[in-house]
N, C-alpha and C positions, 0 to 999 in steps of 0.2 A: 606109546610105550612099547618098547622090545619086550614081547612076552615070550620068546623062543628060549628065553635060558631057563632053564630047571635047577632048582637044588642040586639036585643030582650031580648036574654037570661040571660044579664046581665042587673044591675041596673044602667043603664048611665045616667040617667036622675038626681039619687041621686048624682053620681059622679061629673057631672058637677055644679048640683046647689051649690056643696060644695065647689065649688073653688070661689077665691073674684074676679076675673077678669071676663071679657067676654071671652069664652070658646064654641068651636065645637069639634064633634067628626069625624073624617075624616076617610074614608076607605083609603087602600094603592095605590087607584086610583084617588084619590083628590075628592073623591065624600064627601060631607056633611050628615051625617046620625043621627046627633042632636045637637041641642044648646042649652045654658041655660037662663036663665031669663036675663041675663045682657047682653050678647051677643044679645038678639031680641030688648031690650030697646036700645042698642049702633047704632046698624046696621039694625035692622029691620029683620023682618020674612024670613025664607029662603024656597022656594019651594023642596019637595024632590027631590034627583038626581040633584041639582045643583053643581056644581066644584066650590072648593072655590077660584081659580086662575079667574074665571070669576065675580062672588062677589064680590071681594076684586078690582080686576083691569081691569076687563071687558075686559080680554086676552081669545083668544081661545085656548089656549095652557098652559100649567104649567108654572111658573114663568121664570126657568133656561132656557127655550127654547125661552123665549121672551126676554131673557137679562140682568135678573133680578136673584137674587140670591133667591131658592128657598127653605125653610126652612124645608120641607117635603122631599126632595131629600137628602137634607145634613142628616137629621136624618135617612134614608132608608141607608145612606153610611155608617155614624159612629154609628150607632145603639144604639145612647146615645141624650139626651135631646140637643137642637141645637135652637140658639139664633140669630133674624136677625131684624135689622129695615127696614120697608116698609113705600110707602105711600099706603092708603087705599082707596078707594071710599067710602064715607057713606054718609048718611042722612044730614048731614052738609058741604059737598064736602070734597075735598082731606084731609087727615089728615094722620101724622106720628104714626107709630103704632108701639109698641116694640112687637116683634113675639116672642112667645117662644110653639117651637113643640115637646112633649115628645110621646115616641113608649110606646105602649100599646103591651107587648109578652105575648105568651103562655107560659106552663113549659116547653116546649123544647129550648124556646127563639127567635121562631119564629116571628114577628113583625105581629099582626092581625090589629090594627089600631093607630090611631095617636088622641092626645088629642092637640090643636093649641088655645094659651091663647094670650089674644090679649090686650095688655094696652096701652091705650092711650097716646101719650105725650105731656105733656103740653107746655112746655118751648120752642116749635117751631112750626111756623103754616106753611103749604104747600099752604096757600090762603093769599090774601091780611088781614093785620095785623099790626095795630098800633104801638105796643108795644113789642111783643116778634120777636127774630127773625125767618128771613122768607126763603123760598126757596125749590126747589124741585131737585136738581142736584144731582148728585152721590158725589160729592165733599161736598158739604153741609151736604147732608143725614150721611155722614161719619162722620162729625162733631158732629151733632144730637145724633150718636149713643155713638160715647165717651165720651159726655157730661152726657148723661143717666145714661152709663155705672158707671161711677165715683162718679157720685153727690150723690148716697146714704151712701157712705164711707166719713170717714173724712181726706181721704188722699189729703196731699200737689197738687196744681195743678200749670204747669208752662203753662201758654199759650203763645204761638210764633205765629207772624207772622210779616206782614206789617203795617205800619199804617193806620187806618181806615178801618182796616177788621172787627172791631166789637167787641173787647176782654171784653171790660167792660161789653157789652151786653151780652158774654158767660159766663162770671163769673157771673153775676147777674142769669143767667138761670139755673148754678151749684146750686147756692146758693138755689133758689126757689124749685129747687127739691133735696133739700139735707131735713135730719130731722130738719135742724136749722132754717129754711125758715120762723118760726115765729119770729125769731129774728133778730136783725140788721145786715143790709148789709155795712158795711163801706169803701170807699171807699177812698185811699189816691194817690194822682200824685204825685209820690217823683221826677220828674224832676224837677230841680231850688232851691230844698232846700237844704240848707246846713246842713252841720253835726248837729250843734248845733240847728237849729231850726225843723230839721227832729227828733232828740231824745226829744223834746221837744214837739212835736205833737203827737210821737206816744206814748209816755211812761207818758205825764203830765208833772207838775212841781210843787213844792211847792212854798209858797211866800218866797219871799228874795235867791231864787236858781239863779238869776242871775239879773241885772240891767233889771227894768220892770216890774219885778214879782212879780206886787202888791197884789197878791192872789193866793190862792191854785188851779191849773185846772187841771181836769181829762185827760188822752190823749185818743187819738184813740181808744187805746186797750181796756182801760174800755168801752166804747161805744160798742165794737164790743164785749163784753163779752156772751158767749152763741152763737153768729153769725156768720159772716163770716168777715175777714177781708183780701180788696182786694188792693195788690201793686201794683198800676200801673207804668209802666217804671222801674221796679225794678233794670234795668241795670246802671239807673243815681244816686243809694243810693250812697253816699260816701265811701269809703274803711275805713275809720275808723267806720261808722255808721255800715258797713257790719258784724264786729266783735259784736257788741252787737246784734244784729238782730239774730245772729247764736246762742248766749247765750241763748237768748229768746227762740228760737225755741229748743234747746238741753235741756232748764232746765225748761221750760213752767213756768218762773217767770221773774219779772222787779221790777226795782224801779225806781218813780218818780224822776226826776232833783232835784237833793237838798236833797233827803230824803234817810233814812236808813232804811224806811219798806220796806220789800220783800211782793210783792203781786202775787197772780197766775193769770195765763191769763187761756184763755177758748176762744177759736177761731180757727174756720178750715181757712186754710192760702190758696190765691190765689193769685199768682203773675201773670206778664203779661210785656214781654218787643219785640220791633220790632230789639233789636240789638242782634248780635253774641255773646251769652254769655262765650261758648267755645273759641275763636278768645280772649274774654277780659280775660280770665283766664290763656290764654297762653301766654298773655302781662303783666298780673300781675295787671290788673285793677279791677279784679273781685276774690272773694276768691274762690277757687275751692272746699275748705269744705262747703261754703255756696252753692255754685253752685248744688251741689249734693243732699244736703238737700231739695233744691227747687223743683228739677228735678226730683221729683218721679212720677209724672204722666203728661209727656210733653202733649201738645194739638197743632197742629198746625192749625190755622185758613187760608183757602183757599184765595188768592186774588180773587178780583172780574173777573182778566181776565181767571182765571180756573172755572168760574161758568158761564159761559155766558148766559145759560139758565137762570139765576133767576135773571138778570139785571132788565127785564120790571117788576116781581114781586116786587122787593124790591121796583123800581122808583114807583109803583102805592100804594105801603104801604107808601112812604113816601108823596105821594102827600096825602094820606088820613090823613096824621098824621099831615103835614104842612097846608092843607087847612082849617082844622078847620070844619065848618058847609057846607063850599063851596064844594061840590065833583066836582073835576076835571077829565077829559079825557083825556088818553094818547092815541093818534093814533098810528097806526101800522107805517106809516113814521115814526112818532117819534121815535118808537122803533127801527127802524133797524139804524138810527142815532144814538143813544144808543150803538148799538152793536158794531159799527165802533169805539168807544171809547177805548183806552187803559186804563183809569183812573187810575195813579199810586198811584191817593189817596184813591183808593178804594171805598166805601160803604159812606166814608165822602165827599169826592168829587162829588158823585152821588146824595149827599143829598143838596149840596150847588148848584150843578144845577137846581134839583126840585125849590128850594128855590128860585132861579132867574127867572125859569120858571114860576112860579106863579106870579111873578108882572110883566113882561112882557105879559103873555098871556091876552088879552081883553076880553075872554070869558073864559067858564069854559073847552075849549077844548087846550088841548097841542100839537099841531103839528109839522111838520120839521120845518115850518117856524119860530114859537117862539124859538126851540132850538137853530137854528142859531144865533138867539142874545143871546140867552142865552154862547153859546160856541165860538164865532168867537172873541170875547178877551181872550180867555182862551190859550194860549200859549201850552200847553200839550194835548190840544185838536186835534182831526184828523186834517188834511189837507183837509178832505171830506166837513167840514163844516166853515172851517177857511176861508176859502176866497168865501162867498157870491156876491163877486165882478166878478168871472170872466165868460165864457161861458160856457152855460150848458155841454157840450161834455167834458171840463176840468174839470170841478166839477163833473163830473158824473164818469170820470177817475180816479180823487182823490180818491173818495169815496169809487171804487171798489177796488184801489190799497190798500188802508186802512186798509178796510174788507177782504182781501185777506192775508196779514200781519198778524191779530188779531185773523184768523183762520188757523193761521200755513202755510200757501199754501197748505190749502187744498180747492180746488176749488169747488168741489160738496157741499161742506159745506158752502162756501161762496156764490156759486149760490141759494142754498136755502135760506139763510138767506136774500140775495137782491130779490128774488122773479124772478129770472129768470133761464135759463137753463144755462147748465155747457157752452153749445157750444154759447150762447149769451154773456156768461161771455169772452169766449176767444176772440168774436168779437170785444167786447167792448174795450178790451185791447191790442188789437193790433195796 
C-alpha cells in the first residue's frame, strides 16, 4: 500500500464539505481524520485520534468484533461502497443512522482512506416516541433498513406479518420517507367490504350509478392522486374485485362506477395482510397474477416475541402517547412481567395493556401490582400473573416457567431477565 500520501496533502476539507450529508474521513485503522460542518452540527466535534466505533457506539473495539456489522470492514473486503443501518450515539440520544462507506484508492487500487456518510433516519426512533416506529433490536433494525431502502422508489410494497405488528405504521413510514410525502396517504380497510362497496369506495361513482347514488362521488384513488394508497388486509378483497384491481395496476387507469370517462391514476401502492397469500393462490381464493404484481418488494414485520428487547421501549412510548400531559413511570418489576407475556396480539395487545394500566394506576407509577390487575382477566396472558391469588412460591414458579418458555428455554437469558443467577433459576424450578 502507498502510505506516502497524507490527509494534509489532499483537499479533503473541500471534498467533505461538498457532500450533502454529515461525513467523516477515516484511516484504515478506524481513526477519524476529518469531519465536515454537517457532521459537527449533528454529532459534535471530534478530538484528534478518536476511533469511529468509540464515538458512534461507545465500543472499545470495531463493530464487527462487538457483534454488529461493520461497514468499514465490509468495505475492506469488497473494495466497493458498503451500506448498513446502525444505531449511533448522538447529542440527542440514540438514533438510527443509514451509514454509507466509500473507499478512496490510489492509482494502483490500494485503499488509502474511507469516507463515511451518515444519514439520520427520521422514520423510526431508538428512544421513546409518540408517533414513530420505535425499537433497537436486530429484527426491528432490519425492518427499518428495508423501509428506508424501498421508500425512495415507487415500487409496490407488500407488508406481511401477524395482526398487531404495526403494518399501517410501517406503510406510513414508507410514505413519509418517499418523494410523495407532501401528498396524501390514503388508507383503505379492505376487510368486510363487499365487491360493490369496495369498487365504489376505490373508484368513486356518478349520480344514478346505483340505488342511493344521489350525486357524484370521487373515490379514494382520486384522493390519493400523487400520493400513496394503502390497502390494508388485501387478502380480504373479493375475487371479482381482484380483476379490476389488477387492471388498474396494469393500465394505470380506471372508471368511476356508472361512468364511461377514463381517468388516469397516479399513486404509490402499499398493501398489507396477515394472511398466507401463496396458500390462498393455491386454493383459488386469490389471483396469482395479482399476487405477483403486489409482491414486488415484500417486507415481513417481526412479531413482538421476536423483539423482546423492544417491549419496554414500546410500552413507555405508548404510555407517553396515551398519558397525554401525565407522565407515567414503568418500573423494572413491571417490565419483567411484560417480558413474560406471549402477546399474540403483538403491539396492539400491548397498547391495550398500557391503556388499562393507566386506568388502574392510582399514581403515575405503573408497577407489577398494577399490571397484575391488567393481565389477570386476560386469558392469553401468562400464568405467572394470571393467578394473583396463589401462594408466592407457586406464583414465582409459574412466572419463571413462562419466562423460560418465552426465552426458548435459554436458561441464561431467562435468568438475566429475572435478575437472578442461572443457579438460582435451577433451584427455584426444582
